[in-house]
NUVO-262245 format. One line per field, with one value per residue: x, y, z of N, C-alpha, C in turn. Coordinates in Angstrom, 2 decimals, always signed. Layout:
BEGIN
nu X, ...
nv Y, ...
nw Z, ...
cau X, ...
cav Y, ...
caw Z, ...
cu X, ...
cv Y, ...
cw Z, ...
END
This chain:
BEGIN
nu +20.44, +22.45, +25.38, +26.36, +28.79, +28.97, +31.26, +31.60, +30.76, +30.78, +29.05, +27.34, +24.93, +22.17, +20.92, +17.76, +15.11, +11.67, +8.92, +5.52, +5.05, +7.06, +5.78, +4.75, +7.42, +8.31, +6.54, +7.66, +9.33, +7.72, +6.08, +8.18, +8.64, +6.32, +4.11, +1.09, +0.48, -0.71, -0.21, -1.61, -1.69, +1.04, +1.27, -0.57, +0.62, +3.14, +2.12, +0.68, +2.82, +6.36, +9.09, +12.24, +14.75, +17.06, +18.46, +19.35, +20.39, +17.63, +16.24, +14.54, +16.14, +15.89, +13.72, +12.04, +9.60, +7.81, +4.72, +2.81, +0.47, -1.99, -0.66, +0.57, +1.88, +4.13, +3.91, +6.30, +7.07, +7.04, +9.70, +11.91, +14.07, +15.63, +16.35, +19.06, +20.45, +20.33, +21.48, +23.40, +23.32, +21.44, +18.66, +18.94, +20.18, +18.17, +16.19, +17.34, +17.32, +14.68, +13.92, +15.25, +13.91, +11.28, +11.77, +12.63, +10.24, +8.88, +7.61, +6.59, +7.54, +6.10, +5.53, +4.74, +6.17, +7.62, +8.49, +11.17, +12.01, +11.88, +14.04, +15.96, +14.74, +14.52, +17.01, +17.03, +15.62, +12.86, +10.10, +8.07, +4.63, +2.01, +0.52, -0.64, -2.69, -2.58, -4.99, -6.04, -8.29, -10.16, -11.46, -13.95, -17.72, -19.01, -19.63, -23.03, -23.72, -21.83, -22.35, -24.88, -24.24, -22.84, -22.75, -22.60, -20.91, -21.90, -20.75, -21.43, -21.06, -18.62, -17.46, -18.36, -17.17, -14.55, -14.35, -14.89, -12.53, -10.38, -10.81, -10.11, -7.61, -5.95, -5.44, -6.57, -7.45, -8.80, -8.10, -7.03, -9.07, -10.76, -9.49, -9.27, -12.23, -12.68, -11.55, -12.00, -12.14, -12.63, -14.41, -16.24, -17.05, -19.36, -20.37, -23.64, -26.47, -25.27, -25.14, -23.28, -19.85
nv -28.55, -27.44, -26.11, -24.74, -23.87, -22.15, -22.36, -20.31, -18.15, -15.98, -16.01, -17.78, -20.44, -21.75, -24.84, -26.16, -27.55, -26.84, -24.92, -24.44, -21.63, -20.48, -20.01, -17.39, -16.10, -18.09, -17.94, -15.99, -17.42, -19.21, -17.25, -15.73, -17.73, -17.87, -19.46, -20.66, -20.79, -19.79, -18.09, -19.66, -22.14, -23.05, -23.04, -25.10, -27.33, -27.53, -27.91, -30.50, -31.89, -32.27, -30.32, -28.93, -26.47, -24.06, -21.20, -17.85, -16.01, -14.63, -15.10, -17.30, -19.24, -21.76, -24.49, -27.54, -30.06, -32.94, -34.38, -36.38, -39.02, -40.99, -44.06, -44.61, -43.15, -40.24, -36.89, -34.98, -31.84, -28.31, -27.77, -25.46, -22.76, -19.71, -17.33, -16.22, -18.23, -20.54, -23.48, -24.50, -26.95, -26.99, -27.60, -30.44, -31.26, -30.88, -32.36, -35.03, -34.99, -35.18, -37.57, -39.25, -38.86, -39.74, -42.30, -43.35, -43.30, -45.32, -44.70, -44.31, -41.97, -39.48, -37.06, -33.92, -32.44, -29.51, -28.43, -27.59, -28.71, -31.54, -33.01, -33.00, -34.50, -37.02, -37.92, -38.91, -41.24, -40.99, -41.43, -40.83, -40.68, -39.81, -37.09, -33.69, -30.76, -27.40, -24.94, -21.61, -19.38, -16.50, -13.10, -13.24, -13.74, -16.85, -19.09, -19.74, -22.55, -23.86, -22.91, -23.92, -26.59, -26.93, -26.47, -24.58, -26.07, -27.48, -27.25, -29.67, -31.64, -32.22, -34.76, -36.54, -35.36, -35.75, -38.58, -39.23, -37.98, -39.51, -42.00, -41.26, -40.13, -42.04, -42.00, -40.90, -37.61, -35.86, -34.02, -31.82, -31.11, -30.27, -28.01, -26.30, -25.95, -24.32, -21.87, -18.43, -17.19, -19.19, -20.99, -23.66, -25.75, -28.26, -30.99, -31.02, -33.08, -34.56, -37.09, -39.27, -40.11
nw +38.40, +35.58, +34.07, +30.84, +28.64, +25.66, +23.00, +21.27, +22.52, +25.42, +27.54, +29.95, +29.99, +31.86, +32.48, +33.31, +35.07, +33.97, +35.26, +35.98, +36.62, +35.03, +32.66, +31.60, +30.83, +29.02, +26.97, +25.19, +23.54, +22.04, +20.69, +19.19, +17.26, +16.00, +16.56, +17.96, +20.78, +23.98, +27.15, +29.02, +27.81, +27.90, +30.74, +31.34, +30.04, +31.42, +33.84, +33.68, +32.42, +31.80, +31.73, +30.27, +30.07, +28.63, +30.11, +30.05, +32.28, +33.52, +31.47, +29.06, +26.63, +25.28, +25.00, +25.85, +26.22, +27.84, +27.44, +29.11, +28.29, +29.58, +30.59, +28.23, +26.25, +25.57, +24.62, +22.75, +23.06, +22.26, +21.54, +21.20, +20.18, +20.79, +18.39, +18.23, +19.34, +17.85, +16.05, +17.67, +19.08, +21.13, +20.81, +20.29, +22.55, +24.49, +23.41, +23.75, +26.70, +27.09, +25.79, +27.52, +29.87, +29.30, +28.72, +31.18, +32.44, +31.18, +28.80, +25.50, +22.94, +21.16, +18.44, +16.71, +14.06, +12.86, +9.37, +9.49, +11.91, +11.36, +10.15, +12.11, +14.25, +13.04, +13.24, +15.84, +15.65, +15.13, +13.04, +10.06, +10.56, +9.98, +8.28, +8.79, +8.49, +9.49, +10.37, +10.45, +11.89, +10.69, +11.35, +10.06, +9.82, +10.47, +7.70, +6.56, +6.00, +7.45, +9.91, +10.59, +10.81, +12.92, +16.47, +19.73, +22.23, +25.50, +28.91, +30.18, +28.30, +28.08, +28.90, +26.82, +24.58, +25.20, +25.40, +22.66, +21.61, +22.91, +21.61, +18.89, +19.23, +20.75, +23.44, +26.68, +27.22, +29.03, +30.99, +29.58, +27.93, +29.96, +30.98, +28.72, +28.54, +30.74, +30.34, +29.97, +27.36, +25.61, +23.06, +22.41, +19.80, +18.56, +16.28, +14.99, +14.85, +18.09, +18.94, +18.95, +18.40
cau +20.87, +23.90, +25.87, +27.10, +29.34, +29.12, +32.71, +31.52, +29.99, +31.33, +27.80, +26.88, +23.58, +21.71, +19.87, +16.99, +13.57, +10.73, +7.82, +4.35, +5.41, +7.85, +4.97, +4.94, +8.64, +8.53, +5.72, +8.36, +9.85, +6.69, +5.71, +9.06, +8.56, +5.16, +3.46, -0.18, +0.32, -0.79, +0.42, -2.33, -1.13, +2.31, +1.14, -1.19, +1.54, +4.00, +1.43, +0.57, +4.05, +7.61, +9.83, +13.60, +15.08, +18.30, +18.26, +20.51, +20.00, +16.07, +15.42, +14.68, +16.68, +15.51, +12.85, +11.29, +8.84, +7.10, +3.36, +2.30, -1.01, -2.19, +0.50, +0.92, +3.02, +4.09, +4.09, +7.44, +6.54, +7.60, +11.13, +12.14, +15.41, +15.62, +17.08, +20.57, +21.16, +20.19, +22.46, +24.44, +22.89, +20.59, +17.54, +19.27, +20.47, +16.98, +15.46, +18.06, +16.76, +13.15, +13.86, +15.76, +12.87, +10.25, +12.32, +12.65, +8.75, +8.35, +6.66, +7.00, +7.54, +5.71, +5.68, +4.43, +7.24, +7.66, +9.52, +12.57, +12.43, +11.71, +15.29, +16.56, +14.10, +14.81, +18.38, +16.77, +14.83, +11.55, +9.72, +6.68, +3.39, +1.01, +0.75, -1.81, -2.70, -2.94, -5.71, -6.34, -9.62, -10.14, -12.69, -15.29, -18.70, -19.14, -20.59, -24.19, -23.63, -21.03, -23.04, -26.00, -23.88, -22.25, -23.46, -21.76, -20.89, -22.19, -19.64, -21.84, -20.75, -17.14, -17.24, -18.50, -16.16, -13.15, -14.37, -14.61, -11.14, -9.71, -10.92, -9.30, -6.07, -5.33, -5.18, -7.47, -6.95, -9.97, -7.64, -6.66, -10.40, -11.35, -8.75, -9.87, -13.62, -12.79, -11.14, -13.07, -12.16, -12.76, -15.79, -16.16, -18.18, -19.45, -21.38, -25.12, -26.72, -24.08, -25.39, -22.22, -18.62
cav -27.61, -27.69, -24.96, -25.06, -22.59, -22.25, -21.91, -18.87, -17.00, -15.89, -16.17, -19.26, -20.85, -22.73, -25.90, -26.47, -28.02, -25.82, -24.84, -23.61, -20.22, -19.96, -19.78, -15.92, -15.91, -19.02, -17.40, -15.21, -18.49, -19.56, -16.08, -15.56, -18.78, -17.67, -20.57, -20.17, -20.97, -18.65, -18.39, -20.71, -23.44, -23.21, -23.35, -26.39, -28.30, -27.57, -28.65, -31.92, -32.60, -32.10, -29.58, -28.59, -25.37, -23.37, -19.87, -16.85, -15.15, -14.71, -15.26, -18.57, -19.26, -22.93, -25.22, -28.74, -30.64, -34.07, -34.28, -37.75, -39.46, -42.27, -44.67, -45.28, -42.52, -38.90, -36.05, -34.29, -30.59, -26.98, -27.72, -24.09, -22.19, -18.31, -17.16, -16.10, -19.48, -21.80, -24.24, -24.79, -28.10, -26.82, -28.40, -31.79, -31.63, -30.96, -33.63, -36.07, -35.02, -35.43, -38.87, -39.90, -38.82, -40.55, -43.78, -43.55, -43.48, -46.32, -44.08, -44.09, -40.51, -39.16, -35.55, -33.46, -31.69, -28.45, -28.69, -27.27, -29.75, -32.86, -33.67, -33.08, -35.57, -38.34, -38.36, -39.56, -42.38, -40.60, -41.80, -40.28, -41.69, -39.20, -35.62, -32.97, -29.45, -26.45, -23.98, -20.46, -18.71, -15.03, -12.65, -13.01, -14.62, -18.28, -19.35, -20.42, -23.88, -24.40, -22.46, -24.86, -27.92, -27.11, -25.71, -24.51, -27.16, -27.10, -27.88, -30.92, -32.46, -32.54, -36.22, -37.18, -34.92, -36.44, -39.86, -39.25, -37.74, -40.63, -43.00, -40.85, -39.79, -43.10, -41.89, -40.03, -36.19, -35.14, -32.86, -30.91, -30.69, -29.43, -26.68, -25.44, -25.45, -23.45, -20.62, -17.43, -16.82, -20.46, -21.27, -25.14, -26.19, -29.61, -31.18, -31.18, -33.57, -34.91, -38.32, -40.08, -39.58
caw +37.22, +35.18, +33.24, +29.68, +27.81, +24.11, +22.66, +20.53, +23.32, +26.76, +28.50, +30.36, +30.00, +32.83, +32.13, +34.50, +34.92, +33.81, +36.11, +35.48, +36.82, +33.92, +31.43, +30.94, +30.22, +27.80, +25.87, +24.19, +22.62, +21.08, +20.07, +18.20, +16.23, +15.16, +17.07, +18.52, +22.19, +24.87, +28.46, +29.80, +27.17, +28.52, +32.11, +31.37, +29.67, +32.44, +35.06, +33.39, +31.76, +32.46, +30.74, +30.65, +29.30, +28.79, +30.54, +30.26, +33.43, +33.95, +30.15, +28.53, +25.27, +24.62, +25.81, +25.37, +27.38, +27.47, +27.94, +29.17, +27.99, +30.24, +30.74, +26.93, +25.48, +25.88, +23.46, +22.79, +22.61, +22.62, +21.33, +20.69, +20.62, +20.39, +17.06, +18.36, +19.91, +17.08, +15.44, +18.60, +19.63, +22.31, +20.63, +20.26, +24.02, +25.24, +22.97, +24.55, +28.02, +27.12, +25.67, +28.84, +30.91, +28.86, +28.93, +32.61, +32.98, +30.28, +27.82, +24.01, +22.72, +19.83, +18.33, +15.46, +13.74, +11.64, +8.26, +10.09, +12.86, +10.82, +9.93, +13.45, +14.97, +12.28, +13.78, +17.15, +15.30, +14.92, +11.69, +9.64, +10.88, +9.31, +8.22, +9.02, +8.12, +10.52, +9.85, +11.34, +11.52, +10.72, +12.05, +9.37, +10.33, +9.99, +6.64, +7.08, +5.87, +8.62, +11.16, +10.87, +10.87, +14.31, +17.62, +20.80, +23.25, +26.85, +29.60, +30.49, +27.19, +28.12, +29.01, +25.51, +23.74, +25.69, +24.94, +21.30, +21.27, +23.22, +20.46, +17.82, +19.58, +21.32, +24.91, +27.32, +27.51, +29.69, +31.74, +28.48, +27.59, +31.07, +31.17, +27.84, +28.77, +31.85, +29.97, +29.62, +25.95, +24.66, +22.56, +21.85, +18.87, +18.14, +15.18, +15.46, +16.17, +18.55, +19.72, +19.02, +17.94
cu +22.15, +24.15, +26.54, +27.60, +29.59, +30.49, +32.63, +31.00, +30.61, +30.26, +27.51, +25.43, +23.31, +20.66, +19.03, +15.62, +12.70, +9.53, +6.67, +4.37, +6.24, +7.01, +4.98, +6.26, +8.75, +7.58, +6.48, +9.02, +8.84, +6.18, +6.74, +8.98, +7.28, +4.09, +2.19, -0.45, +0.14, -0.27, -0.26, -1.99, +0.11, +2.09, +0.37, -0.15, +2.64, +3.40, +1.23, +1.91, +5.25, +8.64, +11.39, +13.87, +16.52, +18.01, +19.50, +19.96, +18.48, +15.40, +15.64, +15.23, +16.27, +14.61, +12.39, +10.71, +8.18, +5.74, +2.82, +0.81, -1.18, -0.90, +1.21, +2.03, +2.98, +4.36, +5.36, +6.85, +7.36, +9.21, +11.41, +13.42, +15.42, +16.69, +18.70, +21.31, +20.94, +21.43, +23.77, +24.29, +22.04, +19.33, +17.78, +19.47, +19.12, +16.08, +16.00, +17.35, +15.44, +13.08, +14.23, +14.63, +11.58, +10.55, +12.20, +11.12, +8.11, +7.50, +7.29, +6.90, +7.13, +5.82, +5.00, +5.50, +7.03, +8.54, +10.99, +13.00, +12.52, +13.03, +16.03, +16.05, +14.44, +16.18, +18.20, +16.02, +13.44, +11.30, +8.34, +5.71, +2.23, +1.35, -0.60, -1.58, -3.20, -3.73, -5.74, -7.57, -9.30, -11.30, -13.98, -16.30, -18.56, -20.04, -21.79, -24.25, -22.91, -21.73, -24.22, -25.60, -23.22, -22.96, -22.34, -21.95, -21.14, -20.97, -20.11, -21.43, -19.24, -16.77, -17.27, -17.55, -14.80, -13.14, -14.19, -13.20, -10.26, -9.70, -10.08, -7.71, -5.28, -4.97, -6.16, -6.82, -8.01, -9.27, -7.38, -8.09, -11.03, -10.76, -9.25, -11.36, -13.73, -12.19, -12.16, -13.21, -12.50, -14.22, -15.47, -17.40, -18.15, -20.47, -22.82, -25.82, -25.49, -24.21, -24.20, -21.00, -18.58
cv -27.81, -26.44, -25.41, -23.77, -22.92, -21.52, -20.60, -17.76, -17.12, -16.15, -17.50, -19.35, -21.92, -23.57, -26.23, -26.85, -26.72, -26.02, -24.20, -22.18, -19.68, -19.70, -18.40, -15.72, -16.84, -18.60, -16.67, -16.16, -18.86, -18.34, -15.75, -16.49, -18.67, -18.84, -19.84, -20.32, -19.70, -19.06, -19.57, -22.02, -23.80, -23.69, -24.76, -27.50, -28.56, -28.16, -30.28, -32.69, -32.18, -31.47, -29.33, -27.38, -24.85, -21.89, -19.04, -15.95, -15.54, -14.91, -16.50, -18.35, -20.53, -23.68, -26.57, -29.35, -32.05, -33.99, -35.67, -37.99, -40.83, -42.84, -45.28, -44.52, -41.02, -38.15, -35.11, -32.94, -29.40, -27.01, -26.36, -23.56, -20.74, -18.23, -17.01, -17.42, -20.73, -22.29, -24.35, -25.98, -28.09, -27.66, -29.84, -32.11, -31.73, -32.10, -34.87, -36.17, -35.51, -37.00, -39.73, -40.00, -39.58, -42.05, -44.08, -43.93, -44.58, -45.86, -43.98, -42.48, -40.27, -37.53, -35.17, -32.33, -30.61, -29.08, -28.67, -28.39, -31.19, -33.65, -33.94, -34.44, -37.02, -38.90, -39.21, -40.87, -42.27, -40.97, -41.10, -41.21, -41.16, -37.78, -34.92, -31.55, -28.45, -25.40, -22.72, -19.74, -17.27, -14.58, -12.56, -14.00, -15.96, -18.42, -20.09, -21.82, -24.56, -23.93, -23.32, -26.18, -28.20, -26.16, -25.50, -25.57, -26.66, -27.85, -29.33, -32.07, -32.77, -33.95, -37.01, -36.65, -35.59, -37.87, -40.16, -39.01, -38.92, -41.71, -42.62, -40.62, -41.02, -43.17, -40.91, -38.62, -35.17, -33.94, -31.70, -30.26, -29.72, -28.12, -25.84, -24.95, -24.41, -22.07, -19.68, -17.18, -17.95, -20.63, -22.78, -25.47, -27.73, -29.88, -31.41, -32.01, -34.29, -36.25, -39.29, -39.38, -39.51
cw +36.84, +34.19, +32.04, +29.10, +26.38, +23.79, +21.96, +21.29, +24.80, +27.97, +28.76, +30.25, +31.21, +32.39, +33.41, +34.16, +34.82, +34.78, +35.47, +35.73, +35.89, +32.67, +30.77, +30.25, +29.11, +26.77, +24.70, +23.14, +21.55, +20.10, +18.79, +17.06, +15.50, +15.64, +17.77, +19.99, +22.86, +26.20, +29.06, +29.16, +27.87, +29.91, +32.13, +30.99, +30.73, +33.76, +34.87, +32.98, +32.66, +31.38, +31.22, +29.56, +29.61, +29.02, +30.52, +31.11, +33.72, +32.59, +29.56, +27.09, +24.60, +25.47, +25.07, +26.61, +26.89, +28.24, +28.01, +28.96, +28.57, +30.58, +29.48, +26.28, +25.89, +24.60, +23.64, +22.23, +23.02, +22.43, +20.57, +21.14, +19.89, +19.22, +17.29, +18.89, +19.07, +16.48, +16.50, +19.45, +20.80, +22.02, +20.75, +21.87, +24.73, +24.70, +23.65, +25.92, +28.02, +26.73, +26.77, +29.79, +30.54, +28.95, +30.38, +33.17, +32.03, +29.39, +26.51, +23.85, +21.29, +19.64, +16.93, +15.20, +12.66, +10.67, +8.90, +10.99, +12.50, +10.90, +11.31, +14.21, +14.21, +12.77, +15.24, +16.77, +15.17, +13.28, +11.41, +10.02, +9.91, +9.09, +8.54, +8.65, +9.15, +9.85, +11.01, +10.90, +11.51, +11.33, +11.34, +9.89, +9.70, +8.85, +7.11, +6.95, +7.02, +9.88, +11.54, +11.16, +12.35, +15.39, +18.85, +21.75, +24.72, +27.80, +30.04, +29.39, +27.06, +28.11, +27.64, +24.59, +24.05, +25.34, +23.46, +20.97, +21.69, +22.15, +19.15, +18.02, +20.11, +22.76, +25.44, +27.55, +28.10, +30.52, +30.88, +28.14, +28.68, +31.26, +30.01, +27.97, +29.92, +31.59, +29.49, +28.02, +25.07, +24.27, +21.96, +21.01, +18.55, +17.03, +15.78, +14.48, +16.65, +19.37, +19.75, +18.27, +16.33
END
């Protein structure tokens, strides 16, 4: 652990490694940013990955983590700073920590960035590779044409889904799929028929 003092504030922050047990407290950071993670997502990422964060007493004020995939690359994730602590270099400092940890493990680092974070990451040498769009479902019933094109997946289909995902993503994520399949509130849908990717 190390301590930093911001010149404009008398309170000290503690920099420390994040643990899966920190998930409930860290949820406040992603909720405040309007992101869609739940406590189980934080716990999974901190179990499979490695995170660091700044804390003010028992409250997290900034976070970042790397999530390794195979021995190929890691995903830089959950770079978040609470509103009162923004523009003080905390996100940059945590990104540097994650870059160093990824390099030490011989992993290339990738990420998906919000518009706000894009310029920050460019300073670290990240470059655009592709774009994507995030969608959010509402509570309306699924339209019939979609309802007939997809069906609920069975747990035994996890291996096939993970193999298809590995082809598209570039690395194996079976542990992530397995965790999602085991969650009570999760429904997984696949295209029907599903003989191949």
